[in-house]
N, C-alpha and C positions, 0 to 999 in steps of 0.2 A: 673175560673168557671164563668159563667155568667148565668142569669135567662131568662127563657122564656119570648117573648115577648107576655101573651097571658091575658085570661081575670080570670085566676085563681088567688085565695088569694094572701097576702103576700107570695114573695118567699124570700127565703134565702139561699145562696152562702156553698154547704158542697163541703168539700175537699175529702171526700173519704166515702165507706157505711156506716164503724160505725160511722161518725159525722152525716150523713143523718139519721142514725137510730135512732141516739139518741134525732134529732132535732124532729125528726117524730112521736116515739113512746114514748119516755121518758119524753118529755116536754108536759108540760100541756097547749100548746098552738095551736090556730088555723092555722098551716101553711103548709104548702108543701115544700118538700126538693128537689133539683134539683142536680142531677149529675153535672160532668163536662164534659160531653158528651153530656149533656140535657135531662136527661130521669127526669120524672115528680115522685116521689112515694108520693099515699097518706095516710090516718092512717089506712085505709082499706088493708092496702097491695098491692093494685094494683100499677102496673108500666106503666107510658106512655112513649112515645118519644126514646130517645137514638139514639144511631147512630151503623148501621153492616158495614162489608166492603162494601153492594151495597152501603149504603149512603157514603160511604167514596168514591169509585167513581163516582157514581154522582156528588158528591162537586166536585171533581176533575175535573167532565164535567161541571161543573158551572165554576170553576175556569179556565178554559181554555175559554170559553164562555167572563168572564168577559178579563181576556187575551186579548183575540182578541178583545174586544171594545177598551179598552185603547189603544191596537196599532192603533186600527184605529185613534180613538182620538189623539193619538200621533203624527200619521201622518198628522190629519188632522191641527194639532196646527203646527208641523213643516213646512208646505206649511206655512200656514195663517204667519207665522213668517219670513218666506224666502218672502213673499210678501211684510211684512212692512218693510223687510228690501230693499228690493229692491224701495217700494214708497218712503222711507226715502232719499234713494241715485238717485232717480229722482229729489225728491224735492231741494234736495241741489243743483243738476246740475242747474233746473229751476231760483234759486234764483243766481249763478252764472249769468247765461246766463241773467237773467234780471238786474243786475247791469251792466255788459257789454254793454247791451241793450242801459241803461239809459246814462251811459257815452259816447257811439256811438250819438245817438239824440242830446247830449252837443256838442260835437264835429263837428257834422255837422252845429248846428246852428251859432256857432261862426265862424268856416267856411263859412257859406253862409252870416254873418255882414260883414266878410272880403273880400270877394268877389266883389264887386263893385268897391272898392279903389282898388286893384289890378287890374282888367280891365281896369280902368281908367290911372292907371299908365301905363299899357302895351300898352293904346291907345298914349299915350304921348308919349311916347318912340319909336313907332314906326315911330310917327310923327318928332319927332328929328331926326330917325335915315333916314328915308325919305328925312330932308331936307339937311343933312349932307354929305349924299352919295355922290353928285358929287363933293362937294370941297375933300372930300376922295378918289376918283377917281382920281381928280385933283394933289395932292399931293405926291400920289403912282408917276405917271408920271412922276412929278418935283423931286422926289426921285431918279428912278429909271434912269433919264438924268444925274443928279448930281453924281452919285456914276460912270456912265460911262466916264462923263468926269473927275474927279478922276484916272481913272483906265488909262485915256489916258495920264494923267498929269504924274501918276507916270511913264507910261513906258515915255516918254519923259524925265522925272529927271532922270532915270536909265540912259539913253542914253548919257544925259550930262556927266553925272560922271562917266560913262566908257569911255568915250573922253577924258575926262581931266584927269582922271587915270590911262591910259591904260600903260603909261612907267613905273608908280610904281607899277601897277598889273605885270607887265611882270618881273621887279627888285624883286618881293618878291615869285614869283611864285603863285600869287592867281588870280582867274577867275574872281573879282571886288574890287573895294574899301570896298564895302558892307561888304562881306567875312572878309575881313579884319579889319572892324568895330566891327562885330559881334564876332571876335577873340579877339580884345582888352577887350571888354565890356567883355566878358567870363573869359579874365584873370584878368584882372581887379578885378573882383566880388570872383574868388579864391582867388587873393593875397589878399584881405581884409580877406577873410573866414580863410588862415592861419595867417594872421595879428592877426586876433583874438583869435584863438588856441593856440599861442605862446605868448601872452598874459597871458590867463589863466593858461596856462602852470607854465610860468614864476611866477605869483601871489603864484599856489601851490607850489612850490619849494622854494618860499622866505618864506612863512609859514611853511614850515615844515624846514627851516635850522633854523628858529626862537623857535622850540620845540627841545626839550633836548633828539636827537637823538642817542645819544653813548651809554646812559646807556639803552636806548630801545633797540641797536641793540644788544648789551649783553647780556640783557634778552630773545631775540630772538635765540641767539646763544646756550645760556644756554637749554633752551627751547627744540632745534635741537637736541642737545646731549643727552637730558635726554629721546627725544623720540625715538634717536636712541638705546641707549643703552636698553630701554624699549620693541623695536622693534627686537632687538638680542635675549633678552632672551626669547619674545616669540617665536620666531622661533627655538630656543633652544627646550623650550618646547614641540614645535609643533612636533621636530623631536623624542622628547623621547614619545611622545604619538604617534606618527608611529610608532615608534618601538615596544611601550606594542600594538597596537593594532593588529602589526602583529604576535606578540608573542601571543598576545589572541587569534587571528583567527587561526595559530596555533594548539593550545591548544582546542580548541572549538572545529576544523575537528576532531582532535584527540578522544572528548568527544564522539563528533556525530557517530564515529566509532566506539568507545569500545561499546556506546550503541548502535547502531545498530546491533553489532556482540553480543551484549547481546540479544538483544531482538531477533536475529534469532535462538540463543542458546535457549532461554525460549521457543521459539515455537517450536524448536526440543524435548526439555523436555517437554512439555505439550503436544504434540504430544504420544511421548513415555509414558508420564503417562498414555495419555487416553488408549493405548493398554492394558497397565498395567493395567489400571482399567479394562479396558474389561475385561482381562483373568482371573483377581482379581474375577469379577462378574460371570465369566462362572465357576470359578472352587470353590466359594463358592454357585452357583445354582447346581453344580455337590455332592459337600460335603453336600448338606441341602437333595439333592437326596439321596445317600447314608446312611445318618444320617436317614430318613425315611426308608431306606430299612432295615438299621441296627435296627431301634426302630420294625419295625414289626418281622424281624427275631429274636429278643430278646422277642417280644411277643409269638412267635411260639415256644421258648423255652421254655419259662415259660409255655405255656400251657402242652407241651409236658411233664414237671417236673412235673406238677399237675397232668399228665394224669397217669403219671407213682407212681407218689403217689397214686393216687384213686386206681390200679393195686395192689402197692403193701398189702394196707388195705384191699382190694376186698381179694387179697390172704389170709392176716392175718385171717380176720372174716370165711374164706373157709377153713381155717386150711389147704392152699397149701404150699408146702416147697417150696421157690425159692431158686435157687441156687446166691447168693451174695459174691463178692469180700471179702474176710478177712471176710467172715462170721461177717458180721458187725450186724447183726441183734439180736443176741445171744439169750437170753431168753425173749419169745413174752408177755409170759404168765404174766410178770410185768406190762406191759403196757397197757393189755386186761381187760378190766370188763362184766363180765355177770352179765348181772341183766335181767331176764324173756326174753323177745324175743329182745330185744335193746342191740345192741356190741356198743360200742362207745371207740375210740382214744384219749388217752390225750395228751396234749400238745406236750410232752418231745418224746412222740411216733413219733407223726407228722414230728418234728423237726429230729427224727433217722431217720424215712423211707424217708425222702427227702434225707437225707446224704447216705441211701446206692446206691451202684451202683450192677445193677444183673452183674452177671458173664455169659454171654448169649452162652460162649465157652461151657456150660458146658450142653449146651441146645441139643435137637436133631437137624437134619439139616432142618427139614421141619419146624420148631418153628422157623429159622433164617431169617428174612426179608433183602433185599441186600440194605445196606445202602450207594451205592456208590452216587445215587441221591444228596443227604445230605450234602457228603461229595464234590462232583463239586460245588454244589450253595456254600457253605463255602468258596473254594479255591477261586471262581470267585470274589467273595467280599471282600476276603486278598488280591486277585490283584488288584483291584479294588481301595481300601482303599490304597495299595503300589505306582501304580500310582499317586493318587491326593497327597499323601506324597511327593512323588517324582517333582510334579509339585509344590506344596508350599514349597520347597527345593528351585527351581530354580528362585521362585518369588523372594525368602529371598535376595537376591544380587541387583535386580532390585528396591526393596524397598529404597535403598542408592538415587535412583533419586529423593527422595521426600527433605531429605535432600541438595542433590547439586541444587534441583528447588529452596529451602528456600535462599540458597547460592547467586545464583543468581540473584534473587529478591533484595535481598540486595545489591547487586553490581549495579543493574539497578537503583536503589534510589539515592546511592550514586553517581551515574554518572549524572543523573537529579537533583539532587542540586548542584555539583559542575556546570553543563554548566546553571541555573539558578543563582547563583553567577556571572558567567562570565557576560552574560546577563547585569546584573544590574552593573555590573564594567563601562562594555560598555558603557553603558546609562547615567553612573555617567560621564564617560570622557567627552563625547559629549553632 
């Protein structure tokens, strides 16, 4: 509830019509009542304000305008916030670039302060290089001359050695004494290496001889014997497991074959059951149809009996003598009450008339109607009922297939359980 923002006297909020009537008319107060929808009720009974469906539509239109304005304001604020975020990002990048620029300027100043010293040192180094360049060229020439002289001397020395040791070289079948020296040095080095290896092995043998080797050797023999016995036991167990595995595989194959055969038999029986169910449904439909027809015929028979009773009653009331088989009617005067113009039959007479059978043989030939159609109709229904009964009798032996189906289901379950047990045993073995 809300009061109107007008120049009216003090307003009080009213929850319903009863409350604002009490406030406006029963209380001795100078007030105006306002309903929840904005209706102002004065003491003279006039009502102003309030809401209608047009006002509701108009208010919804104003709500749409306000919503559109709010959406526009939201888009503007979103754009402003995006601009603020972009501005903050740019300010952050600007601060980073400013710091990098400050560090770069400081580095430039430091480099500029070091540059004169570096240039002076470079100038000095160039002067020194210019001074020592002739000496370097001279030394390079001297080194080359010395190397050539050394090579020449080495050739002369080799020639002298070859001439001196020519007979020695021919005796040992070598090209020169230098090859012999290289081989001797190499053999000496190899001999030294072998001597070191022999010394190392000798030290190891002496150390092992100092240890208690016989007891260790006996322990090793015992361990080897134990390992051999364990290996034989494992090989025997492996052979047994392989035998069991082969037997389990054969058993599993048998169970799989039995399960496959059972599944095939089950499928065949399911097909037979479906066919039997279809036949049963067809026979049930035929039986239902026959039952409906029998009900219709029974209704027709009941109507015929009622009609026959009416005929007997009318004949009795009209005092018409009808031929009855065995004359079961007897004296009709006992069950007829004559009172004025109304004639009524008692319940005992109704029952007796219903049990009477008219002797149509005593009627004249022109009063007899042909009963052949009814007899043919009854014969047709009797034949139909006999055919349905025969179908039901033929279906009866096939119902044993249900018991066979349950038995096969049990066998399949048993075979599947055995197969699962074999799988579990196989997994436990491996």
